[in-house]
C-alpha positions in Angstrom: 17.0 2.0 13.2 15.4 2.6 9.8 17.0 -0.3 8.1 15.6 -3.0 10.5 12.7 -1.1 12.0 10.9 0.5 9.1 9.0 -2.7 8.3 7.3 -3.0 11.7 3.8 -1.6 11.7 3.9 -1.0 15.5 7.3 0.5 16.3 7.5 2.4 13.0 11.0 3.7 12.5 9.8 5.9 9.7 10.3 9.5 8.4 6.7 10.0 7.3 8.1 12.4 4.7 6.0 11.2 1.7 3.2 13.8 2.0 5.8 16.6 2.1 7.6 15.2 -0.9 4.3 14.8 -2.7 3.2 18.4 -2.1 6.6 19.8 -2.9 7.2 21.1 0.6 10.7 19.5 0.8 13.2 18.6 -1.8 14.6 15.1 -2.1 18.0 16.8 -2.5 17.6 18.4 0.9 16.7 15.0 2.4 19.6 13.3 0.6 22.2 15.8 1.9 20.8 15.6 5.4 21.0 11.8 5.3 24.6 11.9 4.1 25.5 14.2 6.9 23.8 12.0 9.5 25.5 9.3 11.7 22.8 6.6 11.6 25.0 3.9 10.1 25.6 2.6 6.6 22.8 0.1 6.6 20.2 2.6 7.7 21.5 5.2 5.2 21.5 2.7 2.3 18.0 1.5 3.1 16.5 5.0 3.4 18.2 6.2 0.2 17.1 3.1 -1.7 13.5 3.9 -0.8 13.7 7.6 -1.5 15.7 7.5 -4.7 15.6 4.1 -6.4 12.0 3.1 -5.5 10.7 6.7 -6.0 12.3 7.0 -9.4 10.9 3.6 -10.5 7.4 4.9 -9.5 7.9 8.1 -11.5 9.2 6.1 -14.5 6.1 3.9 -14.3 3.7 6.9 -14.3 5.6 8.9 -17.0 5.7 5.9 -19.4 2.1 4.7 -18.8 -0.7 6.8 -20.1 -3.2 4.6 -18.1 -1.1 4.4 -14.9 -4.3 4.9 -12.8 -6.3 2.2 -14.6 -6.5 -1.6 -14.6 -5.3 -1.6 -18.2 -1.8 -0.5 -17.0 -1.2 -3.9 -15.4 1.0 -6.4 -17.2 -0.9 -8.9 -19.4 -0.3 -11.9 -17.2 -1.7 -10.0 -14.1 -4.9 -8.9 -16.0 -5.4 -12.4 -17.4 -5.0 -14.3 -14.1 -7.2 -11.9 -12.1 -9.9 -12.1 -14.7 -9.6 -15.9 -14.9 -10.3 -16.0 -11.1 -12.9 -13.3 -10.9 -15.7 -15.9 -10.6 -14.0 -17.6 -7.6 -16.2 -17.6 -4.4 -15.6 -14.6 -2.1 -16.2 -14.9 1.7 -17.7 -11.4 1.7 -18.5 -8.7 -0.9 -18.7 -5.1 0.5 -20.0 -1.9 -1.0 -17.8 1.2 -1.2 -19.6 2.8 1.7 -19.0 -0.3 3.9 -15.3 -0.3 3.0 -15.0 3.5 3.5 -16.5 3.1 7.0 -14.2 0.2 7.8 -17.1 -2.3 8.3 -15.6 -5.6 7.2 -15.1 -8.9 9.0 -11.4 -8.2 9.3 -10.3 -6.2 12.3 -6.9 -5.6 10.8 -8.3 -4.1 7.6 -10.8 -2.0 9.5 -8.0 -0.6 11.7 -6.0 0.3 8.6 -9.0 2.0 7.1 -9.6 3.9 10.3 -6.0 5.1 10.4 -6.3 6.3 6.8 -9.6 8.2 7.5 -8.3 9.9 10.6 -4.6 10.5 10.0 -4.2 10.5 6.2 -1.3 8.0 6.6 -0.8 4.3 6.5 2.3 2.2 7.0 3.5 0.8 3.6 3.2 -2.8 4.7 -0.4 -2.1 5.8 -1.1 -0.4 2.5 -0.2 -3.5 0.7 -2.3 -5.7 2.9 -5.2 -3.2 2.8 -5.1 -3.1 -1.0 -4.7 -6.9 -1.5 -7.9 -7.5 0.6 -9.9 -5.2 -1.6 -9.4 -7.7 -4.4 -11.2 -10.3 -2.3 -13.9 -7.8 -1.2 -15.1 -6.9 -4.7 -16.7 -9.0 -7.4 -14.4 -8.0 -10.3 -10.6 -7.1 -10.3 -11.4 -4.0 -12.4 -13.8 -2.8 -9.6 -11.1 -3.6 -7.0 -8.6 -1.4 -8.8 -11.1 1.5 -9.0 -12.1 1.2 -5.4 -8.5 1.0 -4.2 -7.6 4.1 -6.2 -10.6 6.0 -5.0 -10.0 5.3 -1.3 -6.2 5.8 -1.6 -6.6 9.2 -3.3 -9.4 10.4 -1.0 -7.8 9.7 2.3 -4.0 9.4 2.0 -2.1 12.7 2.2 0.4 11.3 -0.3 -2.4 10.0 -2.6 -2.3 11.0 -6.2 1.5 10.8 -6.1 3.6 8.7 -8.6 4.7 6.6 -5.6 1.1 6.1 -4.6 -0.1 5.0 -8.1 2.9 2.6 -8.4 2.0 1.2 -5.0 -1.6 0.5 -6.2 -0.3 -1.1 -9.4 2.1 -3.3 -7.4 -0.9 -4.6 -5.4 -2.2 -5.9 -8.7 1.1 -7.2 -10.1 3.2 -4.4 -11.5 6.9 -4.6 -10.7 6.3 -8.2 -9.4 6.4 -11.7 -10.7 3.8 -14.5 -10.9 3.4 -16.6 -7.8 1.9 -20.1 -7.3 -1.7 -19.9 -8.4 -4.5 -19.6 -5.8 -8.1 -18.7 -5.5 -9.2 -15.1 -6.3 -5.6 -13.8 -6.7 -4.6 -16.2 -9.4 -0.8 -15.7 -9.9 -0.8 -12.3 -8.3 1.0 -12.2 -4.9 -1.5 -12.5 -2.0 -1.3 -11.3 1.6 -3.3 -12.9 4.3 -4.2 -12.1 8.0 -2.0 -15.0 9.1 1.0 -13.3 7.6 0.4 -10.2 9.6 0.1 -12.2 12.8 3.4 -14.0 12.1 5.4 -10.8 11.5 3.9 -8.2 13.8 2.0 -7.6 17.1 -1.0 -6.8 14.9 -3.4 -6.8 17.8 -1.4 -4.0 19.4 -1.9 -2.1 16.2 -5.6 -2.7 16.3 -5.8 -1.4 19.9 -3.7 1.7 18.9 -6.0 2.4 15.9 -9.1 2.0 18.1 -8.0 5.0 20.2 -7.4 7.3 17.3 -9.8 10.2 17.3 -10.6 13.0 14.8 -12.1 15.1 17.5 
């Protein structure tokens, strides 16, 4: 059910292989051969291989060809310009790195995502995007948002510091994306809001699940 189920943050039809790929504990060739021998259906196979091969290679290509792949300066000019233009827009809340790391924001969905990261070292891709987008609104400057996102990503995610991970962070800020209708704080960079999570997922069920995670 990967093709239709991978996007759901609750049911999670996922492989969770990214840490093992990152650390070199399994070869993508091994995974590819296993998938080709499986009987999961053409749609599921195509979806999985697109993520593992096409998206992964795009990420590697981005990192290899960008000396500053882990910096705000790696973003396309339009994204840098629009975020800087809107850096003076009023924010509902500004949080310190310590507050963010502890998951002490006004947003229960963001706090649950940060809790999952801290305890498990993993976060569903859709939640990673939401988590990173909100940091843009939680910090005073977009450059600071990029630094904080990278710091927390690399400290807590088991697949942090991977090419995929750096490309994911850059996507949050506009890489491999297009300009969207302009709005406060984000400018023309794609935004993600709590209302979007509510429409798509049983996000309250996710919060309850995260609340019961323990590192004991």
